[in-house]
C-alpha positions in Angstrom: 11.5 -6.4 26.9 9.4 -6.3 30.2 11.4 -9.3 31.4 14.8 -8.7 32.5 17.0 -10.7 29.7 19.5 -13.6 30.6 20.2 -14.9 27.3 23.0 -13.3 25.2 23.3 -13.6 20.6 25.1 -16.0 19.7 26.0 -17.2 16.6 28.0 -20.4 14.8 31.7 -20.1 15.0 31.7 -20.9 11.2 29.4 -18.9 10.1 31.0 -15.5 8.1 27.6 -13.3 6.7 28.6 -13.6 3.2 26.0 -13.7 0.2 25.3 -17.2 -0.4 26.0 -18.9 3.4 23.3 -21.6 4.2 20.9 -21.0 6.9 22.8 -21.6 10.3 21.2 -24.2 12.4 21.1 -24.4 16.3 20.3 -26.3 18.8 20.7 -27.9 22.5 19.2 -30.6 24.2 18.3 -30.1 28.2 16.7 -33.1 30.6 13.0 -31.8 32.3 12.7 -34.3 35.8 8.9 -32.4 35.6 6.9 -30.6 33.6 6.2 -27.0 34.3 3.5 -25.2 34.6 3.8 -22.9 32.4 7.1 -22.5 29.5 7.4 -19.6 27.8 10.2 -19.3 24.5 11.3 -15.8 23.8 12.9 -15.3 20.7 14.6 -13.2 17.6 17.4 -13.3 15.7 19.9 -11.1 13.4 17.9 -12.5 10.7 15.1 -14.1 10.0 14.0 -17.2 12.6 11.9 -19.7 12.8 12.4 -21.6 16.1 11.8 -25.7 17.1 10.7 -27.6 20.3 11.1 -31.4 20.0 10.4 -31.4 16.2 7.9 -29.2 16.1 7.9 -25.8 14.1 7.0 -23.1 17.2 4.1 -20.9 16.9 2.7 -19.8 13.1 4.5 -16.7 12.3 7.4 -16.1 9.3 9.6 -14.4 8.6 10.1 -13.3 12.1 11.1 -10.7 13.7 10.5 -9.1 10.9 12.1 -5.3 10.2 12.2 -2.8 12.5 15.1 -0.3 12.8 17.4 -3.1 14.2 20.2 -0.7 16.3 16.8 1.0 18.3 14.0 -1.6 18.1 14.3 -5.5 17.8 11.3 -7.1 18.2 11.6 -10.4 20.8 8.5 -13.1 19.8 6.9 -15.0 23.0 5.0 -18.4 22.3 3.5 -20.4 24.9 5.6 -23.5 24.5 4.1 -25.9 27.4 2.3 -28.7 25.6 5.5 -29.2 23.7 7.9 -30.3 26.6 8.2 -33.8 28.2 9.8 -35.0 30.9 13.4 -36.3 29.8 15.2 -35.3 27.3 13.8 -31.7 25.0 15.7 -30.0 22.6 15.3 -26.6 21.5 16.0 -25.8 18.3 16.2 -22.7 15.6 17.0 -21.6 11.8 18.6 -18.8 11.0 18.3 -17.5 7.7 19.8 -14.3 6.6 16.5 -11.8 6.3 16.7 -8.2 6.5 19.3 -7.6 8.9 22.3 -9.6 6.6 20.3 -9.8 2.9 20.9 -6.9 0.1 18.5 -4.4 0.5 17.6 -1.8 -2.1 18.9 -1.0 -5.8 22.3 -0.6 -4.6 23.2 -4.0 -4.1 24.5 -3.7 -0.5 23.9 -6.1 2.0 24.6 -6.1 5.8 23.1 -3.3 6.4 22.8 -4.1 10.5 24.5 -7.2 11.4 28.0 -8.9 10.1 26.8 -12.6 11.0 23.7 -14.5 11.5 22.5 -14.8 15.3 20.1 -15.9 17.6 18.9 -15.0 20.5 16.3 -17.0 22.3 15.0 -17.6 26.3 12.8 -20.4 27.1 11.6 -19.5 30.3 10.2 -22.8 32.4 7.9 -22.3 35.6 7.5 -24.7 37.6 5.3 -23.0 40.5 7.7 -22.5 43.0 10.6 -21.3 40.9 11.8 -20.5 37.6 14.5 -21.7 35.2 15.6 -20.3 32.1 17.5 -21.9 28.6 18.6 -19.2 27.1 20.8 -18.6 24.2 24.6 -19.3 25.3 27.6 -21.1 24.2 26.1 -24.5 25.3 24.5 -24.6 21.9 25.6 -26.4 19.1 25.9 -25.5 14.9 25.3 -26.9 12.1 23.8 -26.4 8.6 21.5 -28.5 6.6 19.0 -28.3 3.8 18.2 -24.3 3.5 21.3 -23.3 1.4 20.5 -19.5 -0.4 17.9 -17.5 2.0 17.6 -14.4 0.3 14.7 -12.4 0.5 15.5 -10.8 -3.3 16.9 -13.6 -4.7 15.0 -16.5 -3.0 15.5 -20.2 -1.4 17.3 -23.1 -2.4 16.9 -26.8 -0.5 18.2 -29.2 -0.6 16.9 -32.5 0.9 19.4 -34.4 1.0 21.8 -32.2 2.9 18.5 -32.2 5.9 19.8 -33.6 8.9 17.1 -35.8 10.2 15.9 -35.3 13.6 18.1 -32.6 14.6 15.7 -30.3 16.5 14.4 -33.8 17.8 15.7 -36.1 21.3 18.6 -38.4 20.2 20.4 -36.7 17.6 24.3 -37.0 17.9 25.3 -33.3 17.3 29.2 -34.4 18.6 30.2 -33.5 14.5 28.5 -29.9 15.0 30.5 -26.5 15.6 30.8 -24.7 18.7 28.7 -21.0 18.8 29.9 -17.3 19.7 28.3 -14.5 21.3 27.8 -11.4 19.0 27.4 -8.2 20.7 24.2 -6.6 20.4 22.3 -3.7 22.5 20.3 -5.7 24.6 18.2 -2.7 25.8 17.1 -2.6 21.4 14.8 -5.6 22.6 11.2 -5.2 22.5 7.5 -6.9 22.9 6.2 -6.9 19.8 3.9 -3.7 19.2 2.3 -4.9 16.0 0.7 -7.7 14.7 3.4 -10.6 13.4 3.5 -11.6 9.5 1.5 -15.0 9.1 0.8 -17.3 6.2 -2.6 -15.7 5.7 -4.3 -16.9 2.8 -3.7 -19.8 -0.3 -5.0 -19.7 -3.9 -5.3 -22.2 -6.2 -4.3 -22.1 -9.7 -6.3 -20.7 -12.2 -4.6 -22.2 -15.1 -1.3 -24.3 -15.6 0.0 -23.7 -19.2 2.2 -24.3 -21.5 4.0 -21.2 -23.2 5.7 -20.7 -26.3 9.1 -21.7 -25.8 7.4 -24.9 -24.0 7.6 -23.8 -20.1 5.2 -24.5 -17.5 3.8 -21.6 -16.4 1.1 -21.6 -13.0 -1.3 -19.1 -12.8 -2.5 -17.9 -9.7 -4.8 -15.2 -11.1 -3.7 -12.8 -8.3 -0.6 -10.5 -7.9 0.4 -11.7 -4.0 3.3 -11.3 -2.2 3.8 -14.7 -0.4 5.9 -18.1 -2.1 5.1 -21.4 -3.3 3.7 -25.0 -1.9 4.0 -27.6 -3.3 3.7 -31.7 -3.1 6.0 -33.7 -5.1 7.2 -37.2 -6.0 11.0 -37.1 -7.1 13.9 -38.7 -7.6 16.8 -38.1 -5.6 18.9 -35.3 -7.1 16.1 -33.9 -8.7 16.2 -30.2 -8.9 12.3 -28.2 -9.5 12.9 -24.3 -10.0 10.5 -22.1 -10.0 10.6 -18.8 -11.3 8.4 -15.9 -9.9 6.8 -12.9 -11.4 4.3 -10.3 -11.9 3.1 -10.3 -15.8 3.6 -12.4 -18.5 4.5 -10.7 -22.5 4.3 -12.3 -25.4 3.3 -15.5 -23.8 6.3 -16.0 -21.3 6.9 -14.8 -18.2 8.4 -11.4 -17.8 11.2 -10.8 -15.3 11.7 -6.4 -16.4 9.6 -5.7 -13.5 11.7 -7.1 -10.2 14.8 -6.0 -11.9 18.2 -7.8 -10.4 16.1 -9.9 -7.7 16.5 -13.4 -9.0 12.9 -14.0 -7.3 14.4 -17.9 -7.8 13.3 -20.7 -5.4 15.0 -24.4 -5.7 14.3 -27.4 -4.3 16.1 -30.6 -4.7 15.1 -33.7 -3.8 16.6 -36.9 -1.8 13.7 -39.2 -3.7 10.6 -39.9 -2.6 7.6 -37.5 -1.9 7.9 -34.5 -0.3 5.4 -31.1 0.5 8.1 -28.3 0.0 7.8 -24.1 1.2 10.6 -22.1 1.2 10.8 -20.4 5.3 12.9 -17.1 4.5 11.8 -15.5 1.4 9.3 -13.4 0.1 8.1 -12.8 -3.8 5.6 -10.6 -5.6 4.3 -12.5 -8.0 1.2 -14.1 -10.2 3.1 -16.3 -12.6 5.0 -18.8 -11.6 7.3 -20.7 -14.2 7.9 -24.4 -13.3 11.2 -26.3 -14.3 12.1 -29.8 -13.9 9.1 -31.2 -12.4 8.8 -34.5 -12.8 5.6 -35.5 -15.5 2.8 -33.3 -15.9 2.3 -30.8 -12.8 -1.2 -31.3 -11.4 -2.9 -28.1 -10.4 -3.7 -30.1 -6.9 -0.2 -30.1 -6.3 0.5 -26.4 -5.9 -0.4 -23.3 -3.8 0.8 -20.3 -3.7 0.8 -18.9 -0.1 -0.3 -15.3 0.8 1.7 -13.9 3.6 1.9 -10.5 5.0 0.9 -8.8 8.5 -1.8 -10.2 10.1 -4.0 -7.2 10.5 -7.4 -6.8 10.8 -9.6 -6.1 8.1 -12.2 -3.2 8.9 -13.6 -1.6 5.9 -15.3 -3.1 2.5 -17.0 -1.6 -0.5 -19.1 -3.3 -3.5 -21.1 -1.2 -6.2 -23.0 -2.1 -8.9 -20.1 -1.4 -11.4 -17.8 -4.5 -11.5 -14.5 -2.4 -12.8 -15.0 -0.2 -9.5 -15.0 -3.7 -7.6 -11.7 -4.5 -9.2 -10.2 -1.0 -8.7 -11.0 -1.5 -5.3 -9.6 -5.1 -4.7 -6.8 -4.0 -6.4 -6.1 -1.3 -3.8 -6.8 -3.9 -1.0 -4.5 -6.6 -2.4 -1.8 -3.9 -2.9 -1.8 -2.6 0.5 -1.8 -6.8 1.4 1.3 -7.3 -0.5 3.0 -4.1 0.7 2.2 -4.8 4.5 4.5 -7.5 5.1 6.3 -5.8 8.6 6.9 -2.4 6.8 4.2 -0.6 5.1 6.8 -1.1 1.4 6.9 0.4 -2.0 6.0 -3.1 -3.7 6.9 -6.6 -2.9 8.7 -8.0 -6.1 12.0 -6.0 -7.1 15.3 -5.2 -6.0 13.8 -2.7 -3.8 10.7 -3.2 -1.2 11.8 0.0 0.9 9.6 1.6 3.2 8.9 4.8 1.3 7.6 7.7 3.6 5.6 9.1 0.1 3.5 5.8 -0.2 2.3 5.1 2.9 1.6 9.5 3.3 -0.6 9.2 0.5 -2.4 6.2 1.0 -2.8 6.6 4.8 -6.7 7.2 4.9 -7.1 4.5 2.7 -5.4 2.0 4.5 -6.5 3.1 7.9 -10.0 2.2 6.7 -9.9 -0.6 5.2 -7.5 -2.4 8.0 -6.9 -1.8 11.4 -3.1 -0.4 11.0 -2.6 1.0 14.3 0.2 -1.9 15.1 2.0 -2.1 12.1 2.2 1.9 11.2 2.5 2.8 15.2 5.9 0.2 15.0 6.8 1.6 12.1 6.0 5.8 13.0 8.4 4.7 16.2 11.1 3.7 14.1 10.6 6.9 12.0 11.1 9.0 15.1 13.7 7.2 16.7 15.9 7.2 13.5 14.7 10.8 12.6 16.1 11.7 16.3 19.4 9.6 15.4 20.1 11.5 12.2 18.2 14.8 12.7 16.1 14.3 9.3 13.4 12.3 8.5 14.6 9.2 6.1 12.8 8.8 2.8 12.7 4.7 3.7 12.0 3.9 6.7 13.9 1.8 8.0 16.6 3.8 6.7 19.3 1.4 4.4 19.7 4.8 1.6 23.4 5.8 1.3 22.8 9.4 1.2 21.2 11.5 3.7 17.6 12.4 2.8 16.4 16.2 2.9 13.3 17.5 4.5 10.5 16.9 1.9 7.0 17.4 1.1 4.7 14.5 1.1 7.6 12.1 1.8 9.3 13.4 5.1 5.8 15.1 6.3 4.4 11.8 6.9 5.9 12.6 10.0 3.0 14.9 10.7 0.2 13.8 8.5 0.4 9.7 9.4 -0.1 10.0 12.7 -3.1 12.7 12.2 -4.5 10.1 9.8 -4.7 7.7 12.2 -6.3 9.9 14.7 -9.2 10.9 12.7 -9.7 7.4 11.6 -9.2 6.1 15.7 -10.3 8.8 17.6 -6.9 7.7 19.5 -4.9 11.2 21.4 -2.2 8.8 22.3 -1.2 8.3 18.5 -0.7 12.3 18.5 0.6 12.3 21.9 3.6 9.7 21.2 4.7 11.1 17.6 4.5 14.9 19.1 8.4 15.3 19.2 8.7 14.0 16.5 5.9 16.3 14.6 6.9 19.3 16.1 10.5 18.8 15.0 9.8 18.4 11.6 7.4 21.2 11.0 10.2 23.6 12.7 12.9 22.0 11.1 10.8 23.0 7.1 10.3 26.5 9.5 13.8 27.5 9.6 14.1 26.3 5.8 11.3 29.1 4.2 12.3 31.9 2.3 11.9 35.7 3.0 7.9 35.4 1.9 7.7 32.3 3.8 7.9 29.9 1.0 9.4 26.6 0.9 11.0 27.2 -2.4 14.8 25.6 -2.7 15.8 22.4 -2.0 15.1 19.1 -3.5 11.4 17.8 -3.4 10.0 15.0 -5.2 7.0 17.0 -6.4 3.9 15.2 -8.5 5.9 12.4 -8.7 5.1 10.1 -11.5 2.9 12.6 -13.2 1.8 10.8 -16.4 3.7 13.6 -18.2 6.8 13.5 -16.6 9.8 11.6 -19.0 10.5 8.2 -17.8 14.3 9.0 -17.1 12.7 12.3 -14.4 9.7 10.8 -12.7 10.1 14.2 -10.6 9.5 16.6 -13.7 6.2 16.8 -13.6 3.8 19.4 -14.7 3.2 21.2 -11.3 6.2 23.1 -10.1 7.9 21.1 -7.5 8.0 24.1 -4.8 4.2 24.8 -5.3 3.5 21.1 -4.2 6.1 21.6 -1.6 4.3 25.0 -0.4 1.0 23.2 -0.4 1.8 20.8 1.6 2.9 22.6 3.9 0.0 24.7 4.3 -1.6 21.0 4.9 0.9 19.7 7.6 1.3 23.1 9.7 -2.2 23.0 10.2 -2.4 19.6 11.3 0.2 20.7 13.7 -1.3 23.2 15.1 -4.8 21.1 15.3 -2.4 18.4 17.3 -1.1 20.9 20.0 -4.6 22.5 20.6 -6.0 18.5 21.1 -3.3 17.7 23.2 -3.2 20.8 25.1 -0.1 22.4 24.2 -1.5 25.8 24.0 1.7 27.7 23.9 2.5 25.3 20.5 -0.8 25.7 19.2 -0.6 29.3 18.9 2.9 29.1 17.3 2.2 26.5 14.8 -1.3 28.5 13.9 0.9 31.4 13.3 2.6 29.5 11.4 0.1 28.1 9.0 -1.3 31.3 8.6 2.1 32.8 7.7 2.4 29.8 4.8 -1.2 30.2 3.6 -0.8 33.7 3.3 2.7 33.1 1.5 1.2 30.6 -0.6 -1.6 32.9 -1.9 0.7 35.8 -2.7 2.6 33.9 -4.6 1.3 31.0 -6.7 -2.7 32.5 -6.5 -4.4 35.4 -8.8 -7.2 37.5 -6.7 -10.3 35.3 -8.2 -8.7 32.1 -7.6 -6.6 30.7 -10.8 -3.8 28.9 -9.7 0.0 29.5 -10.8 0.7 27.0 -13.4 -3.0 25.7 -14.6 -2.4 21.8 -13.8 -4.7 19.8 -12.3 -2.4 19.1 -8.9 -1.9 22.5 -8.5 -5.7 22.8 -8.2 -6.4 20.2 -6.4 -3.8 21.1 -3.7 -5.1 24.5 -3.2 -9.0 22.9 -2.9 -8.3 20.5 -0.7 -6.1 21.7 1.7 -8.2 25.3 2.4 -5.9 27.5 0.9 -8.3 29.5 -0.6 -11.6 31.4 0.0 -15.1 30.5 -0.8 -15.5 32.2 -4.1 -11.8 32.0 -5.2 -12.2 27.7 -4.4 -15.9 27.9 -6.7 -14.0 29.6 -9.4 -10.7 27.1 -8.7 -13.2 24.2 -8.6 -14.6 25.6 -12.3 -11.2 26.0 -13.7 -10.3 22.8 -12.5 -13.0 20.9 -14.4 -12.1 22.6 -17.3 -8.3 21.1 -17.0 -10.1 17.7 -16.5 -12.3 18.1 -19.5 -9.8 19.5 -22.1 -7.8 16.4 -21.1 -10.7 13.8 -22.0 -10.9 12.7 -18.0 -8.1 10.8 -18.2 -5.6 11.1 -15.0 -3.2 14.0 -15.1 -1.9 13.9 -12.1 1.2 11.7 -9.7 1.6 11.0 -6.3 0.7 14.5 -5.2 -2.8 15.2 -6.7 -4.2 12.0 -7.3 -5.1 11.1 -3.7 -6.8 14.9 -4.3 -8.6 15.2 -7.6 -12.0 13.7 -6.8 -12.1 15.2 -4.1 -11.4 19.1 -5.2 -13.5 18.3 -8.0 -17.0 17.0 -5.8 -16.0 19.3 -2.9 -16.9 22.7 -5.7 -19.9 21.0 -7.7 -18.3 18.9 -10.2 -19.4 15.6 -8.9 -20.3 14.3 -12.4 -16.6 15.2 -13.8 -15.9 13.7 -10.6 -17.2 10.2 -11.7 -16.4 10.8 -14.9 -12.4 10.9 -13.9 -12.9 7.8 -12.1 -14.7 5.3 -14.8 -12.8 6.6 -17.8 -10.9 3.2 -19.2 -8.5 5.1 -21.4 -4.8 5.2 -20.9 -3.9 6.7 -18.6 -6.7 6.5 -15.8 -7.9 5.0 -12.6 -9.7 2.1 -14.7 -7.4 1.5 -17.6 -4.7 -0.8 -15.8 -8.3 -2.8 -14.6 -8.7 -3.3 -18.6 -6.0 -4.8 -19.0 -6.3 -7.6 -16.4 -4.6 -5.5 -13.4 -5.3 -7.3 -10.1 -3.3 -4.8 -8.2 -2.3 -1.2 -8.3 0.3 -0.1 -10.5 3.6 2.1 -10.0 2.5 4.3 -13.3 -0.2 4.6 -15.4 1.4 2.5 -18.4 3.1 0.4 -16.3 1.8 -2.0 -19.0 1.3 -0.2 -22.5 -1.6 -0.9 -24.6 0.2 -3.2 -26.6 1.2 -5.5 -23.7 4.4 -4.8 -23.1 5.8 -3.4 -20.3 6.8 0.4 -19.7 10.7 0.0 -20.0 12.0 3.2 -17.8 13.7 0.9 -15.3 10.9 1.5 -13.0 7.9 -0.4 -13.3 5.8 -2.0 -10.6 2.9 -3.6 -10.7 2.3 -3.5 -7.0 2.2 -0.2 -5.6 -0.5 1.0 -3.8 -0.1 5.0 -3.6 -2.3 5.6 -7.0 -4.7 3.6 -5.7 -5.7 6.6 -2.7 -8.3 7.3 -4.6 -10.3 4.6 -2.9 -11.0 7.0 0.4 -13.2 8.8 -2.1 -15.1 6.0 -3.6 -15.6 5.1 0.3 -16.7 9.0 1.6 -18.7 9.1 -1.4 -20.0 6.4 -2.9 -20.2 4.4 0.1 -21.0 7.7 1.9 -19.7 6.9 5.2 -17.8 10.4 6.9 -16.3 10.7 10.4 -17.3 14.0 11.7 -15.3 13.1 15.0 -12.5 11.7 15.2 -13.1 8.0 15.9 -16.3 8.1 13.8 -18.8 9.1 17.5 -20.3 11.2 15.4 -20.6 10.2 11.8 -22.1 11.7 8.4 -23.7 9.2 5.9 -24.5 11.2 2.6 -23.7 8.8 -0.5 -23.1 11.0 -3.5 -24.7 9.3 -6.5 -23.5 9.3 -10.2 -21.7 7.7 -12.7 -24.5 5.6 -14.0 -23.9 3.6 -10.3 -27.3 1.8 -9.6 -26.4 0.7 -6.0 -23.3 0.3 -3.4 -23.2 -1.0 0.0 -20.0 -0.3 2.2 -19.4 -1.5 5.5 -16.6 -0.3 8.2 -15.9 -1.5 11.5 -15.2 1.5 14.0 -14.8 1.0 17.9 -18.8 0.8 18.7 -19.6 -2.2 16.5 -20.2 -2.2 12.5 -21.8 1.2 10.3 -23.3 -0.6 7.1 -24.3 2.1 4.2 -26.2 0.4 1.4 -28.1 2.4 -1.5 -29.8 1.5 -4.8 -31.4 3.4 -7.5 -34.1 2.7 -9.7 -35.9 4.1 -12.5 -37.9 7.0 -10.3 -37.1 5.9 -7.0 -34.2 5.5 -4.0 -33.9 3.5 -0.8 -30.9 4.3 1.4 -30.3 1.8 4.5 -28.2 2.8 7.3 -27.2 0.8 10.2 -25.5 2.8 13.3 -23.8 1.3 16.3 -25.3 1.9 19.6 -23.1 5.1 21.3 -22.7 7.1 17.6 -25.2 9.6 16.0 -25.8 10.0 12.4 -26.1 12.7 10.1 -28.2 11.2 7.2 -28.2 13.2 4.1 -30.8 11.2 1.6 -29.2 11.3 -1.8 -31.1 12.7 -4.7 -34.2 13.8 -2.2 -35.9 16.4 -4.5 -36.1 18.3 -0.9 -32.7 17.5 0.2 -33.9 16.0 3.0 -31.8 15.3 6.1 -31.8 13.3 9.4 -30.4 12.8 12.3 -30.2 9.1 14.0 -28.8 7.1 16.8 -28.1 2.8 17.1 -30.4 0.9 15.0 -30.7 0.4 11.8 -32.7 3.1 9.7 -34.5 3.0 6.1 -35.5 5.1 3.2 -37.4 5.1 0.1 -38.3 8.3 -1.9 -39.8 8.8 -5.2 -36.4 11.0 -7.3 -36.0 13.1 -10.1 -36.1 11.3 -13.2 -32.6 12.7 -15.0 -32.7 14.5 -18.5 -30.3 15.6 -20.6 -29.1 17.4 -23.8 -30.0 16.6 -26.9 -26.4 16.9 -29.7 -25.5 16.0 -32.9 -23.1 17.8 -35.1 -24.6 21.1 -35.5 -24.2 21.4 -31.1 -21.4 23.7 -30.7 -18.5 22.3 -28.6 -19.4 24.9 -25.7 -23.0 23.2 -25.6 -21.3 20.1 -25.8 -18.7 20.4 -23.0 -21.6 22.3 -20.6 -22.7 18.6 -20.2 -19.8 16.2 -18.8 -20.9 13.1 -20.2 -21.7 14.2 -23.8 -18.3 16.0 -23.9 -16.5 12.6 -22.3 -18.6 10.7 -25.5 -17.0 13.1 -27.8 -13.4 13.6 -26.6 -13.3 9.5 -26.8 -14.8 9.3 -30.4 -12.3 12.1 -31.7 -9.0 10.8 -29.6 -10.1 7.0 -31.4 -9.0 9.3 -34.8 -6.4 12.1 -33.6 -5.2 10.6 -30.2 -3.7 13.4 -28.1 -4.7 16.5 -30.0 -6.4 18.7 -27.9 -9.8 19.4 -27.0 -11.1 22.5 -25.2 -14.9 23.1 -24.9 -14.0 26.1 -22.8 -12.2 28.5 -25.4 -13.9 31.6 -26.5 -14.7 30.4 -29.7 -16.3 27.1 -28.5 -19.1 29.3 -27.7 -20.3 29.7 -31.3 -18.3 26.6 -33.1 -20.4 24.0 -34.1 -18.7 20.1 -34.1 -19.1 20.7 -37.9 -17.6 23.7 -37.9 -14.9 22.3 -36.0 -14.1 19.5 -38.7 -13.2 22.1 -41.4 -10.6 23.1 -39.8 -9.1 19.6 -38.8 -6.9 18.2 -41.5 -7.7 14.7 -42.5 -11.1 14.7 -40.6 -13.1 11.6 -42.9 -16.4 10.4 -43.1 -15.7 7.7 -40.8 -14.6 10.5 -38.0 -17.8 12.5 -38.7 -19.6 9.5 -38.3 -17.9 8.1 -34.6 -19.0 11.7 -33.7 -22.1 11.9 -34.5 -22.8 8.4 -33.0 -21.1 9.2 -30.0 -23.2 11.9 -29.3 -26.4 10.4 -30.6 -25.7 7.2 -28.1 -25.4 10.2 -25.2 -28.4 12.1 -26.4 -30.6 8.5 -26.5 -29.3 7.7 -22.8 -30.3 11.3 -21.2 -34.4 10.7 -22.7 -34.6 6.8 -21.6 
């Protein structure tokens, strides 16, 4: 804090901090002979706090002080309460719930990670012009309890209106029956001013449906998976109990609690009789559906709302295309980010976890930084990471770290210490981000350098690998197709290069030389171990090729060959997803950057399971943790690790911004930009807007039968390179501030004509034709591989192939012929 502290942390003498304890109510009355010129309330808590002055709630933040590495950094909020004070008796009050400091965190069912008892810290600074007085949290406060009973982040909140003391936070209340307070020891040097946007109620959603389930239960559908809670208004008899159970999904007509695991996700309101409006204060849930029990009479949709709750970041990135499914995919990524930025960038907002997993935000960082201004939230989180890294000697897998076991250095997870600051610098152009993170970055890289084997490979130790590869066993999410130490060594090529560049930018010449040499060393080691002279990558997996291509590990000629091999693998899989956390953010880039834009679009637009759009076809409104979190038959993946609100696999949205929207930063902070949409996938239009320091960059394009229009708005002070999409002469322009538009003719697309006498190679050489052919074949023989690049494919016709397929029916032949005819007709139209 910038101001010396006078208050102490206080708690009720009766408080135990045990599970199920009611929230703590605290109050202090004081008199003013005159109104101050300015009154500022600073407060924080061990737990979560809601402050009151003279009967009114202070401020609009919720779940304050959020979640940080409390022993190192505990955020103090500051509020102007000048207008809330009166001459005469005033009351400063607060309610403190258990929050993250006391409540259970993680799946290990452990609680009290930071504190044994809840506590309040408050200072009301009264500026009378020539003098200052401070009303601070001390022994003069009185403590009691009220209507808020159970109040866990995971399990929910119970409010008994019969127990709420009327007027407890206002003048004239008799607190003689309340108890004393005690001081709690806490390092005051850990108190900091808020570095990030607070958590707020950001939006309200009305129900899209109120339904009665087959079992007779009432369920409200808000139409969107979200983080937050429910507010309702009800008229009920005294003692009536209204119970809300929150769920992400319905199965067989009933809410399904599989995805919340052991989190109860249940709120209860007990009426004192009469009409009340109620919303929980000290919990939040991840949900779309709410089962309502005990409602008197028929539930009027107007009486209930979902209150979307998360860190109040500023939106800065938008994209819309001509394809509704892609627009929903983009929306899903936006919503998953919102839902998982509740103070900390978490993995999920609904189950008994909600931890700041490093791998998730590392994979999603470029997307997050484009969609919202995340310098506050992620800058604060990186500070926690650095402090915990310094104290523990390693980068934790989750930040703040509440795991029971130490975290070993791990690619994509631990190396967030390097890649997240780098991503933020690239997006916002602020070298201060790199400077603040520099010690943490260098410490991590040097630690891993000490773990390399004699050949320069990161070949030992635990690795998450290509986490949640769809082919990994349900009980072993790290057991994907790609060797996990190949993944680790590839990511080290990336992070050492980022480290060397960071040192150079900050003028750390000696470090730049050290890390530059290390980057060259690990790249050479990877190439010796995993890459053939021509560019084939060991393991022959989509992730392996994507890493080698996008991380600059290959030479130009190797890169081209690797791109061809990657495209074959993607086609062989029928443009279904075959990557996890490590490969998914990169595969479309690896394809489009090696001349395989058609294959990248086919991969993006595939709707079969697993694919980017499969969840969209299943009604998803957020990104799923697993590609098949909901199976085609509507059942939930039974792995025990199935969230419907994980943003990591939505990282493809970054490619959509740069490729469909066409905007890339040539220089950090978009001081110089490239606008070059790559049109494909049957899209006919797209529009993108991105707010940068200089203003809004806007890009829109529209394709018609024989013409193309591109419009770009560039802020003053920014220079843009324009590559006109599909221009017959590949025309380029360089422009400055203003709105610029071009309309020009484009060639009419033509394609081949295919039937059952076409060879497999002829079909496979046309990405769209192969996709149609593969999809039709898979309908009859799901999971059976087809390879249009095998040597025999050059002369084997479809009819010949079918002679070798047991059970090849006339229906199959008809479906294949129809699929090829549709492609041929589309190509000629």
